[in-house]
A tleap script that builds the chain and sets N, CA, C and O, in Angstrom:
source leaprc.protein.ff14SB
mol = sequence {
  NMET SER THR LEU LEU GLY LEU LEU SER GLY
  ILE SER LEU LEU ILE GLY ALA PHE PHE CYS
  VAL VAL GLY ALA ILE GLY LEU LEU ARG MET
  PRO ASP VAL TYR THR ARG MET GLN ALA ALA
  SER VAL ILE GLU THR LEU GLY ALA GLY PHE
  ILE LEU LEU GLY LEU LEU LEU HIE ALA GLY
  LEU SER LEU ALA ALA VAL LYS LEU LEU MET
  ILE ALA LEU LEU ILE PHE PHE ALA SER PRO
  THR ALA SER HIE ALA LEU ALA ARG SER ALA
  LEU LEU ARG GLY VAL LYS PRO ALA LEU ALA
  ASP GLY GLU GLU GLY PRO SER LYS CPRO
}
set mol.1.N position { -177.237 39.565 53.968 }
set mol.1.CA position { -176.922 40.978 53.442 }
set mol.1.C position { -176.189 41.686 54.687 }
set mol.1.O position { -175.164 42.346 54.516 }
set mol.2.N position { -176.772 41.509 55.936 }
set mol.2.CA position { -176.053 42.167 56.941 }
set mol.2.C position { -174.638 41.686 57.250 }
set mol.2.O position { -173.834 42.453 57.778 }
set mol.3.N position { -174.288 40.315 56.902 }
set mol.3.CA position { -172.935 39.862 57.061 }
set mol.3.C position { -172.159 40.607 56.107 }
set mol.3.O position { -171.121 41.163 56.464 }
set mol.4.N position { -172.633 40.671 54.765 }
set mol.4.CA position { -171.831 41.394 53.868 }
set mol.4.C position { -171.580 42.753 54.125 }
set mol.4.O position { -170.499 43.257 53.820 }
set mol.5.N position { -172.581 43.454 54.715 }
set mol.5.CA position { -172.217 44.945 55.128 }
set mol.5.C position { -171.288 44.873 56.361 }
set mol.5.O position { -170.311 45.620 56.419 }
set mol.6.N position { -171.523 44.128 57.198 }
set mol.6.CA position { -170.538 44.037 58.379 }
set mol.6.C position { -169.105 43.761 57.891 }
set mol.6.O position { -168.163 44.402 58.355 }
set mol.7.N position { -168.931 42.765 56.914 }
set mol.7.CA position { -167.558 42.574 56.366 }
set mol.7.C position { -167.008 43.712 55.765 }
set mol.7.O position { -165.846 44.043 56.001 }
set mol.8.N position { -167.844 44.437 54.896 }
set mol.8.CA position { -167.296 45.500 54.353 }
set mol.8.C position { -167.051 46.717 55.119 }
set mol.8.O position { -166.212 47.543 54.762 }
set mol.9.N position { -167.792 46.847 56.199 }
set mol.9.CA position { -167.539 47.917 57.184 }
set mol.9.C position { -166.266 47.592 57.864 }
set mol.9.O position { -165.436 48.494 57.981 }
set mol.10.N position { -165.998 46.338 58.353 }
set mol.10.CA position { -164.776 45.979 58.914 }
set mol.10.C position { -163.538 46.112 58.176 }
set mol.10.O position { -162.508 46.459 58.753 }
set mol.11.N position { -163.576 45.817 56.732 }
set mol.11.CA position { -162.548 45.943 55.879 }
set mol.11.C position { -162.125 47.358 55.721 }
set mol.11.O position { -160.948 47.705 55.822 }
set mol.12.N position { -163.308 48.331 55.421 }
set mol.12.CA position { -163.101 49.668 55.476 }
set mol.12.C position { -162.479 50.361 56.638 }
set mol.12.O position { -161.653 51.266 56.520 }
set mol.13.N position { -162.926 49.879 57.783 }
set mol.13.CA position { -162.205 50.372 58.900 }
set mol.13.C position { -160.804 49.976 59.090 }
set mol.13.O position { -160.033 50.719 59.698 }
set mol.14.N position { -160.388 48.720 58.549 }
set mol.14.CA position { -159.022 48.340 58.788 }
set mol.14.C position { -158.171 49.087 57.681 }
set mol.14.O position { -157.056 49.492 58.011 }
set mol.15.N position { -158.532 49.253 56.649 }
set mol.15.CA position { -157.886 49.967 55.532 }
set mol.15.C position { -157.726 51.588 56.127 }
set mol.15.O position { -156.676 52.204 55.948 }
set mol.16.N position { -158.771 52.126 56.776 }
set mol.16.CA position { -158.634 53.488 57.198 }
set mol.16.C position { -157.619 53.501 58.354 }
set mol.16.O position { -156.833 54.437 58.501 }
set mol.17.N position { -157.660 52.431 59.172 }
set mol.17.CA position { -156.530 52.410 60.316 }
set mol.17.C position { -155.140 52.287 59.649 }
set mol.17.O position { -154.185 52.974 60.014 }
set mol.18.N position { -155.080 51.435 58.714 }
set mol.18.CA position { -153.817 51.341 57.935 }
set mol.18.C position { -153.136 52.587 57.609 }
set mol.18.O position { -152.004 52.872 58.001 }
set mol.19.N position { -154.025 53.460 56.726 }
set mol.19.CA position { -153.644 54.796 56.173 }
set mol.19.C position { -153.334 55.756 57.306 }
set mol.19.O position { -152.567 56.697 57.101 }
set mol.20.N position { -153.973 55.536 58.659 }
set mol.20.CA position { -153.706 56.327 59.697 }
set mol.20.C position { -152.349 56.275 60.219 }
set mol.20.O position { -151.612 57.201 60.557 }
set mol.21.N position { -152.151 54.974 60.223 }
set mol.21.CA position { -150.620 54.580 60.843 }
set mol.21.C position { -149.551 55.015 59.955 }
set mol.21.O position { -148.535 55.568 60.378 }
set mol.22.N position { -149.805 54.734 58.555 }
set mol.22.CA position { -148.752 55.079 57.685 }
set mol.22.C position { -148.682 56.612 57.648 }
set mol.22.O position { -147.561 57.112 57.558 }
set mol.23.N position { -149.617 57.308 57.701 }
set mol.23.CA position { -149.558 58.911 57.794 }
set mol.23.C position { -148.939 59.214 59.055 }
set mol.23.O position { -148.090 60.106 59.068 }
set mol.24.N position { -149.280 58.512 60.287 }
set mol.24.CA position { -148.595 58.950 61.490 }
set mol.24.C position { -147.157 58.691 61.379 }
set mol.24.O position { -146.409 59.515 61.906 }
set mol.25.N position { -146.610 57.601 60.732 }
set mol.25.CA position { -145.222 57.336 60.657 }
set mol.25.C position { -144.683 58.365 59.681 }
set mol.25.O position { -143.594 58.867 59.960 }
set mol.26.N position { -145.286 58.734 58.606 }
set mol.26.CA position { -144.792 59.701 57.726 }
set mol.26.C position { -144.575 61.076 58.524 }
set mol.26.O position { -143.580 61.771 58.320 }
set mol.27.N position { -145.581 61.422 59.455 }
set mol.27.CA position { -145.417 62.658 60.153 }
set mol.27.C position { -144.081 62.671 60.976 }
set mol.27.O position { -143.395 63.690 61.055 }
set mol.28.N position { -143.748 61.498 61.580 }
set mol.28.CA position { -142.583 61.431 62.248 }
set mol.28.C position { -141.399 61.390 61.407 }
set mol.28.O position { -140.379 61.909 61.861 }
set mol.29.N position { -141.366 60.843 60.225 }
set mol.29.CA position { -140.038 60.890 59.680 }
set mol.29.C position { -139.819 61.771 58.486 }
set mol.29.O position { -138.777 61.681 57.836 }
set mol.30.N position { -140.873 62.713 58.143 }
set mol.30.CA position { -140.687 63.519 57.109 }
set mol.30.C position { -139.624 64.797 57.757 }
set mol.30.O position { -139.607 65.152 58.936 }
set mol.31.N position { -138.890 65.275 56.800 }
set mol.31.CA position { -137.875 66.332 57.409 }
set mol.31.C position { -138.482 67.747 57.416 }
set mol.31.O position { -137.952 68.581 58.149 }
set mol.32.N position { -139.551 68.095 56.662 }
set mol.32.CA position { -139.843 69.549 56.992 }
set mol.32.C position { -141.347 69.656 56.979 }
set mol.32.O position { -142.090 68.678 56.897 }
set mol.33.N position { -141.763 70.964 57.069 }
set mol.33.CA position { -143.174 71.400 57.331 }
set mol.33.C position { -144.164 70.926 55.983 }
set mol.33.O position { -145.293 70.445 56.081 }
set mol.34.N position { -143.524 71.161 54.896 }
set mol.34.CA position { -144.339 70.866 53.591 }
set mol.34.C position { -144.599 69.435 53.454 }
set mol.34.O position { -145.733 69.028 53.203 }
set mol.35.N position { -143.433 68.523 53.633 }
set mol.35.CA position { -143.794 67.095 53.518 }
set mol.35.C position { -144.677 66.536 54.528 }
set mol.35.O position { -145.491 65.635 54.324 }
set mol.36.N position { -144.442 67.192 55.749 }
set mol.36.CA position { -145.428 66.610 56.861 }
set mol.36.C position { -146.764 66.956 56.643 }
set mol.36.O position { -147.638 66.244 57.137 }
set mol.37.N position { -147.087 68.035 55.917 }
set mol.37.CA position { -148.534 68.469 55.497 }
set mol.37.C position { -148.977 67.323 54.474 }
set mol.37.O position { -150.145 66.938 54.521 }
set mol.38.N position { -148.247 66.865 53.716 }
set mol.38.CA position { -148.548 65.885 52.715 }
set mol.38.C position { -148.902 64.465 53.530 }
set mol.38.O position { -149.822 63.727 53.176 }
set mol.39.N position { -148.175 64.240 54.487 }
set mol.39.CA position { -148.418 62.861 55.250 }
set mol.39.C position { -149.825 63.062 56.186 }
set mol.39.O position { -150.654 62.172 56.374 }
set mol.40.N position { -149.889 64.377 56.699 }
set mol.40.CA position { -151.133 64.886 57.170 }
set mol.40.C position { -152.373 64.772 56.356 }
set mol.40.O position { -153.448 64.455 56.865 }
set mol.41.N position { -152.225 65.025 55.117 }
set mol.41.CA position { -153.296 65.042 54.273 }
set mol.41.C position { -153.596 63.473 53.875 }
set mol.41.O position { -154.756 63.137 53.637 }
set mol.42.N position { -152.614 62.607 53.815 }
set mol.42.CA position { -153.038 61.184 53.791 }
set mol.42.C position { -154.053 60.719 54.910 }
set mol.42.O position { -155.048 60.028 54.691 }
set mol.43.N position { -153.664 61.186 56.106 }
set mol.43.CA position { -154.381 60.766 57.165 }
set mol.43.C position { -155.685 61.395 57.023 }
set mol.43.O position { -156.617 60.688 57.408 }
set mol.44.N position { -155.964 62.450 56.605 }
set mol.44.CA position { -157.375 63.175 56.606 }
set mol.44.C position { -158.067 62.762 55.460 }
set mol.44.O position { -159.284 62.599 55.542 }
set mol.45.N position { -157.392 62.539 54.255 }
set mol.45.CA position { -158.330 62.008 53.233 }
set mol.45.C position { -158.598 60.500 53.034 }
set mol.45.O position { -159.734 60.108 52.770 }
set mol.46.N position { -157.585 59.680 53.155 }
set mol.46.CA position { -157.683 58.254 53.161 }
set mol.46.C position { -157.987 57.560 54.384 }
set mol.46.O position { -158.736 56.582 54.390 }
set mol.47.N position { -157.391 58.061 55.519 }
set mol.47.CA position { -157.672 57.281 56.777 }
set mol.47.C position { -159.013 57.746 57.175 }
set mol.47.O position { -159.898 56.902 57.313 }
set mol.48.N position { -159.271 59.031 57.381 }
set mol.48.CA position { -160.475 59.379 57.732 }
set mol.48.C position { -161.837 59.097 56.926 }
set mol.48.O position { -162.991 58.956 57.330 }
set mol.49.N position { -161.284 59.067 55.649 }
set mol.49.CA position { -162.310 58.809 54.571 }
set mol.49.C position { -162.914 57.189 54.716 }
set mol.49.O position { -164.096 56.850 54.667 }
set mol.50.N position { -161.830 56.403 54.891 }
set mol.50.CA position { -162.299 54.873 55.011 }
set mol.50.C position { -162.827 54.763 56.314 }
set mol.50.O position { -163.738 53.938 56.383 }
set mol.51.N position { -162.538 55.343 57.382 }
set mol.51.CA position { -163.039 55.154 58.562 }
set mol.51.C position { -164.538 55.614 58.580 }
set mol.51.O position { -165.437 54.923 59.060 }
set mol.52.N position { -164.696 56.673 58.091 }
set mol.52.CA position { -166.006 57.232 57.956 }
set mol.52.C position { -167.020 56.342 57.082 }
set mol.52.O position { -168.217 56.235 57.352 }
set mol.53.N position { -166.427 55.763 56.075 }
set mol.53.CA position { -167.131 54.859 55.154 }
set mol.53.C position { -167.548 53.614 55.839 }
set mol.53.O position { -168.651 53.084 55.708 }
set mol.54.N position { -166.416 53.120 56.700 }
set mol.54.CA position { -166.822 51.911 57.492 }
set mol.54.C position { -167.954 52.161 58.332 }
set mol.54.O position { -168.932 51.413 58.333 }
set mol.55.N position { -167.850 53.295 59.126 }
set mol.55.CA position { -168.904 53.519 60.176 }
set mol.55.C position { -170.271 53.909 59.625 }
set mol.55.O position { -171.287 53.853 60.318 }
set mol.56.N position { -170.259 54.341 58.242 }
set mol.56.CA position { -171.549 54.690 57.590 }
set mol.56.C position { -172.073 53.473 57.169 }
set mol.56.O position { -173.281 53.285 57.316 }
set mol.57.N position { -171.375 52.616 56.671 }
set mol.57.CA position { -171.879 51.050 56.497 }
set mol.57.C position { -172.328 50.449 57.572 }
set mol.57.O position { -173.354 49.781 57.440 }
set mol.58.N position { -171.748 50.520 58.769 }
set mol.58.CA position { -172.129 50.024 59.965 }
set mol.58.C position { -173.418 50.606 60.597 }
set mol.58.O position { -174.182 49.872 61.224 }
set mol.59.N position { -173.663 51.977 60.425 }
set mol.59.CA position { -174.632 52.532 60.879 }
set mol.59.C position { -176.009 52.304 60.155 }
set mol.59.O position { -177.089 52.350 60.744 }
set mol.60.N position { -175.858 52.061 58.863 }
set mol.60.CA position { -177.094 52.005 58.027 }
set mol.60.C position { -177.826 53.180 57.836 }
set mol.60.O position { -177.281 54.243 58.133 }
set mol.61.N position { -178.986 53.178 57.383 }
set mol.61.CA position { -179.876 54.483 57.177 }
set mol.61.C position { -180.405 54.874 58.621 }
set mol.61.O position { -181.369 54.339 59.170 }
set mol.62.N position { -179.718 55.770 59.088 }
set mol.62.CA position { -180.095 56.390 60.495 }
set mol.62.C position { -179.541 57.720 60.729 }
set mol.62.O position { -178.629 58.130 60.011 }
set mol.63.N position { -179.977 58.359 61.591 }
set mol.63.CA position { -179.393 59.606 62.041 }
set mol.63.C position { -177.967 59.900 62.030 }
set mol.63.O position { -177.375 60.883 61.585 }
set mol.64.N position { -177.466 58.685 62.698 }
set mol.64.CA position { -176.024 58.652 62.813 }
set mol.64.C position { -175.355 58.666 61.465 }
set mol.64.O position { -174.234 59.166 61.364 }
set mol.65.N position { -176.008 58.119 60.360 }
set mol.65.CA position { -175.387 58.172 59.057 }
set mol.65.C position { -175.312 59.506 58.490 }
set mol.65.O position { -174.320 59.867 57.857 }
set mol.66.N position { -176.464 60.363 58.718 }
set mol.66.CA position { -176.527 61.727 58.309 }
set mol.66.C position { -175.507 62.455 59.108 }
set mol.66.O position { -174.894 63.327 58.493 }
set mol.67.N position { -175.235 62.287 60.231 }
set mol.67.CA position { -174.066 62.957 61.033 }
set mol.67.C position { -172.867 62.742 60.467 }
set mol.67.O position { -172.096 63.674 60.242 }
set mol.68.N position { -172.561 61.368 60.150 }
set mol.68.CA position { -171.398 60.850 59.621 }
set mol.68.C position { -171.013 61.699 58.283 }
set mol.68.O position { -169.906 62.197 58.078 }
set mol.69.N position { -172.129 61.766 57.420 }
set mol.69.CA position { -172.166 62.393 56.123 }
set mol.69.C position { -171.753 63.882 56.346 }
set mol.69.O position { -170.889 64.356 55.608 }
set mol.70.N position { -172.249 64.548 57.199 }
set mol.70.CA position { -171.720 65.976 57.721 }
set mol.70.C position { -170.389 66.194 58.037 }
set mol.70.O position { -169.731 67.164 57.662 }
set mol.71.N position { -169.899 65.054 58.906 }
set mol.71.CA position { -168.498 65.072 59.189 }
set mol.71.C position { -167.606 65.090 57.841 }
set mol.71.O position { -166.694 65.881 57.602 }
set mol.72.N position { -168.025 64.146 57.094 }
set mol.72.CA position { -167.258 63.836 55.814 }
set mol.72.C position { -167.224 65.237 54.920 }
set mol.72.O position { -166.184 65.624 54.387 }
set mol.73.N position { -168.305 65.850 54.835 }
set mol.73.CA position { -168.445 67.186 54.122 }
set mol.73.C position { -167.450 68.210 54.791 }
set mol.73.O position { -166.629 68.902 54.189 }
set mol.74.N position { -167.646 68.182 55.960 }
set mol.74.CA position { -166.746 69.174 56.869 }
set mol.74.C position { -165.248 68.868 56.529 }
set mol.74.O position { -164.467 69.788 56.285 }
set mol.75.N position { -164.895 67.657 56.521 }
set mol.75.CA position { -163.411 67.212 56.291 }
set mol.75.C position { -163.174 67.634 54.823 }
set mol.75.O position { -162.146 68.248 54.540 }
set mol.76.N position { -164.067 67.334 53.903 }
set mol.76.CA position { -163.782 67.512 52.477 }
set mol.76.C position { -163.595 69.102 52.253 }
set mol.76.O position { -162.701 69.420 51.468 }
set mol.77.N position { -164.221 69.963 52.761 }
set mol.77.CA position { -163.988 71.450 52.606 }
set mol.77.C position { -163.003 71.952 53.459 }
set mol.77.O position { -162.174 72.732 52.991 }
set mol.78.N position { -162.958 71.613 54.702 }
set mol.78.CA position { -161.953 72.272 55.453 }
set mol.78.C position { -160.532 71.799 55.404 }
set mol.78.O position { -159.649 72.605 55.697 }
set mol.79.N position { -160.257 70.704 55.101 }
set mol.79.CA position { -158.970 70.192 55.087 }
set mol.79.C position { -158.187 70.924 53.884 }
set mol.79.O position { -157.101 71.409 54.200 }
set mol.80.N position { -158.542 71.044 52.734 }
set mol.80.CA position { -157.580 71.688 51.700 }
set mol.80.C position { -157.435 73.289 52.032 }
set mol.80.O position { -156.470 73.983 51.711 }
set mol.81.N position { -158.484 73.681 52.673 }
set mol.81.CA position { -158.320 75.220 53.209 }
set mol.81.C position { -157.285 75.217 54.204 }
set mol.81.O position { -156.322 75.967 54.045 }
set mol.82.N position { -157.369 74.363 55.356 }
set mol.82.CA position { -156.381 74.471 56.304 }
set mol.82.C position { -154.973 74.066 55.863 }
set mol.82.O position { -154.009 74.646 56.362 }
set mol.83.N position { -154.800 73.078 54.932 }
set mol.83.CA position { -153.475 72.957 54.306 }
set mol.83.C position { -152.916 74.022 53.708 }
set mol.83.O position { -151.739 74.344 53.868 }
set mol.84.N position { -153.801 74.671 52.926 }
set mol.84.CA position { -153.357 75.856 52.129 }
set mol.84.C position { -152.899 77.046 53.059 }
set mol.84.O position { -151.892 77.702 52.789 }
set mol.85.N position { -153.590 77.265 54.035 }
set mol.85.CA position { -153.210 78.269 55.008 }
set mol.85.C position { -151.979 78.019 55.729 }
set mol.85.O position { -151.223 78.930 56.065 }
set mol.86.N position { -151.731 76.571 56.017 }
set mol.86.CA position { -150.597 76.464 56.820 }
set mol.86.C position { -149.293 76.501 55.829 }
set mol.86.O position { -148.235 77.011 56.198 }
set mol.87.N position { -149.467 75.920 54.552 }
set mol.87.CA position { -148.306 76.102 53.574 }
set mol.87.C position { -148.123 77.641 53.364 }
set mol.87.O position { -146.968 78.068 53.379 }
set mol.88.N position { -149.097 78.460 53.182 }
set mol.88.CA position { -148.833 79.840 52.849 }
set mol.88.C position { -148.229 80.618 54.009 }
set mol.88.O position { -147.397 81.507 53.830 }
set mol.89.N position { -148.668 80.260 55.170 }
set mol.89.CA position { -147.967 80.977 56.222 }
set mol.89.C position { -146.510 80.425 56.497 }
set mol.89.O position { -145.637 81.169 56.943 }
set mol.90.N position { -146.302 79.200 56.237 }
set mol.90.CA position { -144.857 78.769 56.330 }
set mol.90.C position { -144.034 79.443 55.331 }
set mol.90.O position { -142.905 79.846 55.613 }
set mol.91.N position { -144.576 79.586 54.124 }
set mol.91.CA position { -143.808 80.321 52.925 }
set mol.91.C position { -143.576 81.699 53.374 }
set mol.91.O position { -142.443 82.179 53.350 }
set mol.92.N position { -144.693 82.418 53.820 }
set mol.92.CA position { -144.561 83.816 54.092 }
set mol.92.C position { -143.559 84.120 55.349 }
set mol.92.O position { -143.041 85.228 55.484 }
set mol.93.N position { -143.354 83.142 56.171 }
set mol.93.CA position { -142.497 83.234 57.261 }
set mol.93.C position { -141.061 82.928 56.937 }
set mol.93.O position { -140.211 83.150 57.799 }
set mol.94.N position { -140.715 82.430 55.751 }
set mol.94.CA position { -139.655 82.102 55.297 }
set mol.94.C position { -139.007 80.715 55.466 }
set mol.94.O position { -137.806 80.503 55.298 }
set mol.95.N position { -139.999 79.714 55.843 }
set mol.95.CA position { -139.609 78.393 55.970 }
set mol.95.C position { -139.222 77.835 54.560 }
set mol.95.O position { -140.090 77.896 53.689 }
set mol.96.N position { -138.099 77.341 54.276 }
set mol.96.CA position { -137.759 76.684 52.941 }
set mol.96.C position { -137.908 75.263 52.984 }
set mol.96.O position { -137.676 74.628 54.012 }
set mol.97.N position { -138.273 74.749 51.944 }
set mol.97.CA position { -138.462 73.131 51.902 }
set mol.97.C position { -137.067 72.593 51.787 }
set mol.97.O position { -136.131 73.090 51.161 }
set mol.98.N position { -137.094 71.315 52.612 }
set mol.98.CA position { -135.753 70.591 52.455 }
set mol.98.C position { -135.690 69.726 51.259 }
set mol.98.O position { -136.451 68.763 51.164 }
set mol.99.N position { -134.907 69.985 50.426 }
set mol.99.CA position { -134.590 69.119 49.088 }
set mol.99.C position { -133.826 67.941 49.387 }
set mol.99.O position { -133.245 67.797 50.462 }
set mol.100.N position { -133.813 67.046 48.405 }
set mol.100.CA position { -133.279 65.596 48.526 }
set mol.100.C position { -131.708 65.898 48.703 }
set mol.100.O position { -131.082 65.180 49.483 }
set mol.101.N position { -131.060 66.906 48.030 }
set mol.101.CA position { -129.600 66.772 48.097 }
set mol.101.C position { -128.989 67.875 49.105 }
set mol.101.O position { -127.855 68.350 49.045 }
set mol.102.N position { -129.972 68.165 50.020 }
set mol.102.CA position { -129.542 68.997 51.081 }
set mol.102.C position { -129.479 70.489 50.838 }
set mol.102.O position { -129.210 71.268 51.752 }
set mol.103.N position { -129.749 70.911 49.505 }
set mol.103.CA position { -129.631 72.254 49.384 }
set mol.103.C position { -130.931 72.979 49.847 }
set mol.103.O position { -131.886 72.290 50.205 }
set mol.104.N position { -131.013 74.400 49.856 }
set mol.104.CA position { -132.130 75.140 50.162 }
set mol.104.C position { -132.727 75.489 48.831 }
set mol.104.O position { -132.098 75.625 47.781 }
set mol.105.N position { -134.222 75.637 49.032 }
set mol.105.CA position { -134.982 76.044 47.708 }
set mol.105.C position { -134.885 77.304 47.700 }
set mol.105.O position { -134.264 77.921 48.566 }
set mol.106.N position { -135.545 77.897 46.630 }
set mol.106.CA position { -135.792 79.388 46.507 }
set mol.106.C position { -136.457 80.018 47.617 }
set mol.106.O position { -137.316 79.393 48.239 }
set mol.107.N position { -136.152 81.163 47.914 }
set mol.107.CA position { -136.868 81.800 49.068 }
set mol.107.C position { -138.116 82.243 48.546 }
set mol.107.O position { -139.010 82.118 49.383 }
set mol.108.N position { -138.518 82.747 47.392 }
set mol.108.CA position { -139.802 83.128 47.005 }
set mol.108.C position { -139.967 82.518 45.570 }
set mol.108.O position { -139.035 82.494 44.766 }
set mol.109.N position { -141.219 82.026 45.307 }
set mol.109.CA position { -141.449 81.560 43.960 }
set mol.109.C position { -141.556 82.514 42.977 }
set mol.109.O position { -141.753 82.179 41.809 }
savepdb mol mol.pdb
quit
């Protein structure tokens, strides 16, 4: 049983690392603040989620598992709030999204 948990933990950690790398590449390649926020959300939700799941499986039933669950809850509640605040402040400052054809989007929705 511990071999199976170790294998699942390792797979979950690898998947989380993959999503973190993909999100980091997205942060470098995306053209504007709005699409970069989407790439950052991939890192936070999928990357950190799978890494926390892998660590949770590795920790078993312990105090460390409770702490990992608290970190997951913090990310679950704080991430959408922070993303919304960033997008709203960018919109209020007049940052326009870059569209595919190079035109600027509307200034106010």
